[in-house]
C-alpha positions in Angstrom: 0.0 0.0 0.0 1.3 3.5 -0.7 2.3 5.6 2.3 0.3 8.7 1.1 -3.3 7.9 0.0 -6.3 10.1 -0.6 -8.4 10.3 2.5 -5.5 9.2 4.8 -3.8 11.4 7.4 -0.3 13.0 7.5 1.8 12.0 9.3 0.6 8.4 8.8 -0.9 7.0 12.0 1.8 4.3 12.3 4.5 7.0 12.2 2.8 9.4 14.7 4.5 7.9 17.7 7.9 8.3 16.2 7.2 12.0 15.2 5.9 12.7 18.7 9.0 11.2 20.3 11.2 13.3 18.1 9.3 16.5 19.1 9.2 15.7 22.9 12.8 14.6 23.0 13.9 17.9 21.3 12.0 19.8 24.0 13.8 17.8 26.7 17.2 18.3 25.0 16.6 22.1 24.8 15.6 22.3 28.5 11.9 23.0 27.9 10.9 20.3 30.4 7.8 22.2 31.5 6.3 21.6 28.1 6.7 17.8 28.4 6.4 16.5 31.9 3.1 16.3 33.8 1.3 19.1 31.9 -2.1 17.3 31.9 -1.8 16.1 35.6 -1.1 19.5 37.3 -3.9 21.2 39.1 -4.2 25.0 39.3 -2.2 25.3 42.5 0.6 23.0 41.2 0.8 24.9 37.9 1.7 28.1 39.7 4.2 26.4 42.0 8.0 26.5 41.7 9.3 24.4 38.8 13.1 23.9 38.5 14.7 21.7 35.9 18.2 20.5 35.2 19.2 19.6 31.6 21.0 16.3 32.0 19.6 15.2 28.7 21.6 17.8 26.9 24.8 16.7 28.6 24.2 13.1 27.6 23.7 14.1 23.9 26.6 16.5 23.7 29.0 14.0 25.3 28.2 11.5 22.6 28.7 14.0 19.8 31.9 15.3 21.3 33.5 11.9 21.6 32.3 10.8 18.2 33.1 13.8 16.1 34.8 16.3 18.4 38.0 15.3 16.6 38.0 15.2 12.8 38.1 11.7 11.3 40.7 10.8 8.7 39.4 9.9 5.2 41.6 7.9 2.9 41.2 6.6 -0.6 43.4 5.5 -3.5 46.9 4.0 -3.2 48.8 7.2 -2.4 48.3 10.3 -0.3 48.4 12.5 -3.5 46.3 10.3 -5.6 43.3 11.7 -7.5 41.0 9.5 -5.5 42.3 10.9 -2.2 42.0 14.5 -3.5 38.4 13.9 -4.6 37.4 12.6 -1.2 39.1 15.5 0.6 37.3 17.9 -1.8 33.9 16.4 -1.1 34.5 16.5 2.7 35.8 20.1 2.7 33.3 21.6 0.2 30.4 20.2 2.2 31.8 21.1 5.7 31.2 17.4 6.4 32.9 17.5 9.8 30.3 20.1 11.1 27.4 18.2 9.4 28.6 15.0 11.1 28.7 16.6 14.5 25.2 18.1 14.2 23.9 14.7 12.9 25.4 12.9 15.9 23.9 15.5 18.3 20.4 15.1 16.8 20.8 11.3 16.5 21.3 11.0 20.2 17.9 12.5 21.2 16.0 11.3 18.1 17.5 7.9 17.5 17.7 8.6 13.7 19.6 10.8 11.3 19.5 11.1 7.6 22.0 12.4 5.0 20.8 13.6 1.6 23.0 13.8 -1.4 22.0 16.0 -4.4 23.4 17.8 -7.4 22.7 21.5 -7.5 23.5 24.9 -6.1 23.7 25.4 -2.3 21.4 28.4 -2.4 19.1 27.1 -5.1 19.9 29.6 -7.8 19.7 32.7 -5.7 23.4 33.3 -6.4 25.2 33.2 -9.8 27.0 30.0 -11.0 30.3 31.8 -10.6 29.7 32.2 -6.8 27.6 29.1 -6.2 28.5 26.5 -8.9 26.6 23.3 -9.5 28.2 20.5 -7.5 27.5 17.5 -5.2 25.9 18.7 -2.0 25.8 16.5 1.2 23.4 17.8 3.8 21.4 16.6 6.8 17.7 15.9 6.2 15.1 16.7 8.8 14.3 13.3 10.3 10.6 13.9 11.0 10.0 14.5 7.3 11.5 11.2 6.3 9.3 8.0 5.9 11.0 4.8 5.0 9.8 1.9 2.9 11.4 -1.5 3.5 11.6 -4.6 1.4 8.6 -7.1 1.7 9.5 -9.6 4.5 12.7 -7.7 5.4 12.3 -5.0 8.0 16.1 -4.1 7.9 16.6 -3.3 4.2 15.2 0.2 3.2 14.1 0.2 -0.4 12.8 3.8 -0.6 12.9 7.1 1.3 10.0 9.4 1.1 10.8 13.0 2.1 7.4 14.7 2.8 7.0 18.2 4.2 3.8 20.3 4.6 3.7 23.8 3.3 1.0 26.4 3.9 -0.5 28.2 0.9 0.2 31.9 1.1 -2.7 34.2 2.0 -4.8 31.4 3.3 -3.9 31.6 7.0 -3.4 28.0 8.0 -6.4 26.6 6.3 -5.0 25.4 3.0 -1.8 23.2 2.8 0.2 21.4 0.2 2.2 18.2 1.0 5.3 18.1 -1.2 6.9 14.6 -1.5 10.3 13.4 -2.9 10.3 9.7 -3.2 13.9 8.4 -3.5 14.2 5.0 -5.2 17.3 3.3 -6.6 18.2 5.2 -9.7 15.4 7.8 -9.6 13.4 10.4 -7.7 9.6 10.8 -8.0 8.1 14.2 -7.1 4.5 14.6 -6.2 2.1 17.0 -4.4 -1.1 16.6 -2.4 -3.7 19.0 -1.2 -4.4 18.8 2.6 -6.6 20.3 5.3 -5.5 20.8 8.9 -7.1 18.4 11.5 -5.2 18.8 14.8 -3.2 21.6 16.5 -0.5 21.2 19.1 -1.5 22.4 22.6 2.1 23.4 23.3 3.0 25.7 20.4 -0.4 26.1 18.8 0.8 24.8 15.4 -0.9 22.3 13.1 0.6 18.8 13.5 -2.0 16.6 11.7 -3.5 17.0 8.3 -5.9 15.0 6.1 -4.9 14.3 2.4 -7.7 15.5 0.2 -6.4 15.1 -3.4 -3.3 14.8 -5.6 -2.1 17.5 -7.9 -1.7 15.3 -11.0 0.3 17.9 -13.0 2.9 18.1 -10.2 4.0 14.4 -10.5 7.4 14.0 -12.3 10.3 11.6 -12.3 14.0 12.2 -12.6 16.8 9.7 -13.3 19.7 10.1 -10.9 22.3 7.8 -12.6 23.0 6.2 -9.2 21.9 2.7 -8.4 21.1 3.7 -4.8 18.6 6.1 -3.2 20.2 9.5 -2.6 19.3 9.3 1.1 21.3 7.5 3.7 19.9 6.5 7.1 22.1 6.5 10.3 20.4 4.9 13.4 21.7 5.8 16.8 21.6 2.1 17.4 19.0 -0.5 16.6 17.9 -4.1 16.9 17.9 -6.9 14.3 14.2 -6.7 13.6 13.8 -2.9 13.0 15.6 -0.4 10.7 14.8 2.7 12.8 17.0 3.7 15.7 16.7 4.0 19.5 17.5 7.3 21.2 19.6 7.9 24.3 17.1 9.8 26.5 13.6 8.2 26.2 14.5 5.5 28.7 15.4 8.1 31.3 12.4 10.4 31.0 10.9 9.3 34.3 14.2 9.9 36.0 14.5 13.4 34.5 10.9 14.1 35.7 11.7 13.0 39.2 14.9 14.9 39.4 13.1 18.1 38.4 10.3 17.3 40.9 12.9 16.8 43.7 14.7 20.0 42.9 11.4 21.9 42.8 10.4 20.5 46.2 13.7 21.3 47.8 13.4 24.9 46.5 9.9 25.1 47.9 11.1 23.9 51.3 14.0 26.4 51.4 11.6 29.2 50.4 9.3 28.4 53.3 12.3 28.4 55.7 13.5 31.7 54.3 10.2 33.4 55.4 9.0 31.6 58.5 6.2 32.5 60.9 6.9 33.4 64.6 5.2 32.3 67.7 5.1 34.5 70.8 3.6 34.2 74.3 0.1 35.3 75.0 -0.1 39.1 75.7 2.8 40.0 73.5 0.6 41.5 70.8 -1.7 44.5 70.9 -5.4 43.9 71.5 -8.5 45.4 70.0 -11.5 46.9 71.8 -12.9 43.4 72.3 -9.6 42.1 73.9 -8.5 40.0 71.0 -4.9 40.0 69.7 -4.4 42.2 66.7 -2.6 40.1 64.0 -3.1 38.1 60.8 -1.1 34.9 60.6 -0.9 34.8 56.8 0.1 38.5 56.6 2.1 39.2 59.8 3.7 35.7 60.0 3.2 35.8 63.8 0.7 34.4 66.3 0.3 33.9 70.0 0.4 30.6 72.0 -0.9 30.0 75.5 2.3 28.9 77.2 3.8 30.9 80.0 7.5 29.9 79.6 7.5 30.2 75.8 10.2 32.4 74.3 9.6 34.2 70.9 10.8 31.8 68.2 10.5 31.1 64.5 8.5 28.1 63.4 10.3 25.6 61.1 9.3 22.2 59.9 11.2 19.1 59.1 11.3 19.0 55.3 13.5 15.9 55.3 16.1 17.9 53.3 18.9 15.4 54.0 16.9 12.6 52.6 15.8 14.7 49.6 19.4 15.5 48.7 20.4 11.8 49.1 17.6 10.8 46.7 18.7 13.5 44.3 22.2 12.1 44.2 20.9 8.6 43.7 18.7 9.8 40.8 21.6 11.6 39.1 23.9 8.6 39.5 21.1 6.4 38.0 20.8 8.7 35.0 24.5 8.5 34.4 24.6 4.8 34.9 21.8 4.2 32.3 23.4 6.7 29.9 26.8 5.0 30.2 28.5 8.2 31.2 31.2 7.5 34.0 31.7 10.3 36.6 35.3 10.8 35.3 33.8 12.2 32.1 32.2 15.0 34.1 34.8 15.6 36.8 32.2 14.5 39.3 33.0 13.8 43.0 36.5 12.4 43.5 37.0 11.5 39.8 39.5 14.2 38.9 42.2 13.2 36.5 45.1 15.0 38.0 48.2 12.8 38.0 46.4 10.0 36.2 47.9 8.5 33.0 46.2 8.4 29.7 45.7 4.7 30.0 44.2 5.0 33.5 41.7 7.6 32.2 40.9 5.4 29.2 40.1 2.4 31.4 37.8 4.5 33.7 36.0 5.8 30.6 35.4 2.3 29.3 31.6 2.4 29.4 31.4 5.7 27.5 34.0 4.6 24.9 32.1 1.4 24.4 28.9 3.4 23.8 30.8 5.7 21.3 32.3 2.7 19.5 28.7 1.3 19.1 27.6 4.6 17.5 30.8 4.7 15.4 30.0 1.5 13.6 26.8 2.9 12.2 28.4 6.2 11.2 31.3 4.4 9.5 28.9 2.4 7.4 26.8 5.4 6.6 29.6 7.8 5.7 31.3 5.3 3.4 27.9 4.9 1.6 27.4 8.7 1.5 30.8 9.4 -0.1 30.3 6.5 -2.5 27.0 7.9 -3.7 28.5 11.4 -3.9 31.2 10.1 -6.3 28.7 8.2 -8.4 26.5 11.2 -8.7 29.4 13.4 -9.6 30.5 10.9 -12.3 27.0 10.8 -13.7 26.8 14.6 -14.0 30.4 15.5 -15.0 32.0 12.3 -16.4 35.0 10.2 -15.4 37.3 11.7 -18.1 36.8 15.2 -16.9 37.0 14.4 -13.2 40.1 12.2 -13.6 39.5 9.8 -10.7 38.0 6.3 -10.2 35.1 5.7 -7.8 36.4 4.1 -4.6 35.0 3.2 -1.2 36.9 5.4 1.3 38.3 4.2 4.6 37.5 6.3 7.7 39.7 6.4 10.8 37.9 7.8 13.8 39.6 9.3 16.9 38.6 8.1 20.4 37.9 11.6 21.6 40.3 11.5 24.5 43.2 13.9 24.9 46.6 12.4 24.1 49.1 11.8 26.9 52.2 12.9 25.0 54.6 11.9 27.7 53.1 8.4 27.8 53.2 8.1 23.9 56.8 9.3 23.9 57.8 6.6 26.5 56.0 3.9 24.5 57.8 5.0 21.3 61.2 5.0 23.1 60.6 1.5 24.3 59.5 0.2 20.9 62.5 1.7 19.1 65.2 0.9 21.6 65.7 4.5 22.5 66.2 5.7 18.9 64.7 9.1 17.9 61.2 8.9 16.4 60.9 12.5 15.2 63.3 15.0 13.6 64.1 18.3 15.1 62.4 20.1 12.2 59.2 18.0 12.8 59.3 18.7 16.5 59.6 22.5 16.0 56.7 22.4 13.5 54.5 20.4 15.9 55.2 22.3 19.2 55.1 25.8 17.7 52.6 25.3 14.9 55.1 26.6 12.4 55.2 25.9 8.7 58.2 24.0 7.3 59.9 27.3 6.2 59.4 28.9 9.6 60.7 25.8 11.3 63.8 25.8 9.1 64.5 29.4 10.1 64.0 28.6 13.8 66.3 25.6 13.5 69.0 27.7 11.9 68.8 30.2 14.7 69.1 27.4 17.3 72.3 26.1 15.6 73.8 29.7 15.4 73.2 30.1 19.2 74.8 26.7 19.8 77.9 27.7 17.7 78.1 31.1 19.6 77.9 29.4 23.0 80.7 27.0 22.2 83.9 28.1 24.0 86.2 26.1 21.7 86.3 26.4 17.9 86.9 22.9 16.7 88.6 24.2 13.5 91.7 25.4 15.4 93.1 21.9 15.5 93.2 21.9 11.7 96.1 24.4 11.7 98.3 22.8 14.3 101.8 21.8 12.9 103.2 18.6 14.2 107.0 18.6 14.9 108.9 15.6 14.2 
């Protein structure tokens, strides 16, 4: 059955849960917890009470992206470093700012569970600039995940056969009453474009925007088909991680939503208790306050925060109550530890408690980061597979549009070397190299000067010559004097 049918709804009902999860998790990631947690359960009094939230979800997502793409991966292709294949891969990476795109993809992938790359041939700004400034080329970009709907092979839930990119667009000067659904259906070797007329059905309570439509009819004249010249769809899916019976991914924060909610609740209750303690009521002995004409004490407890008690030996004192603050803080610590445990983030990655890294070797830190590194390695496998496919499709698309003879390189599947994201312990690496080489030098003076000072080779040669001149000037004996000594027989 086709995904978009006349009379059906958009998004499709079977995809609504995924879209809602994307939207709610993005609110949580951005710290807008009040829009997600317990909105329908709060009474009027609770709705106006103190609400404090801490954004641990953002920390979880950013740590994953930092360790995965905080350091630029190394892309290699061809037999030599200066081969045309290597230059082509580097050009595709640089021209598309792929390192930034990868980082943003990993960040969104962590809270959504899915990311998509789209490869196309065209101008970056769609013809707004001239061809001299914005030439036609291969463009690699992120595709908004909530607009992508996948179609798998019959009987195979892991192999995606087609990607349907569908996004609603309001017709100008109609308010929000008339909409068009524009669809790009990416199949192997071709793209099918189509449009549908829709009417709004449901509006979001949070942002008051339309989130559900009904498809009324198809614009027959808008349907067209374009051959891509590439035997794959021009969209590549990257799951955060997944199982063997589903192609779509699993995010990092949905499983901890109840913990986030309880942490926010506990922080809010602690703040409420402390607020009450900062403005306490006072109790005084009977007769301490003025009386009216009827002999009654003149005070209002809610306003004056003071009242009398019938006790002769009572001294004036503030009234406090046992809010179990110590137990509340202990619960808060346990909740935070549980979030970090479920999210596979060790305390050493945050500098939490007594987990400082002062004096620790690189190997020691790496062992203590084992759970996070295992998590990043799991994500890395999916990105390695996806990025190799992205760059392969990019080369194929470029060959189909420009031609092999003009480009001058062969299509290759690149190799990608990822970094572990940890800072290098240079002293430890130098010691290891010294042991492995039997104490022999592993780097030239020129190379060391370039690395330490960030010099170019020419600047490093000038600096090295200055060092040698100073060495000659500091030498108290000119070794050439021995060349003129006459030996008497």
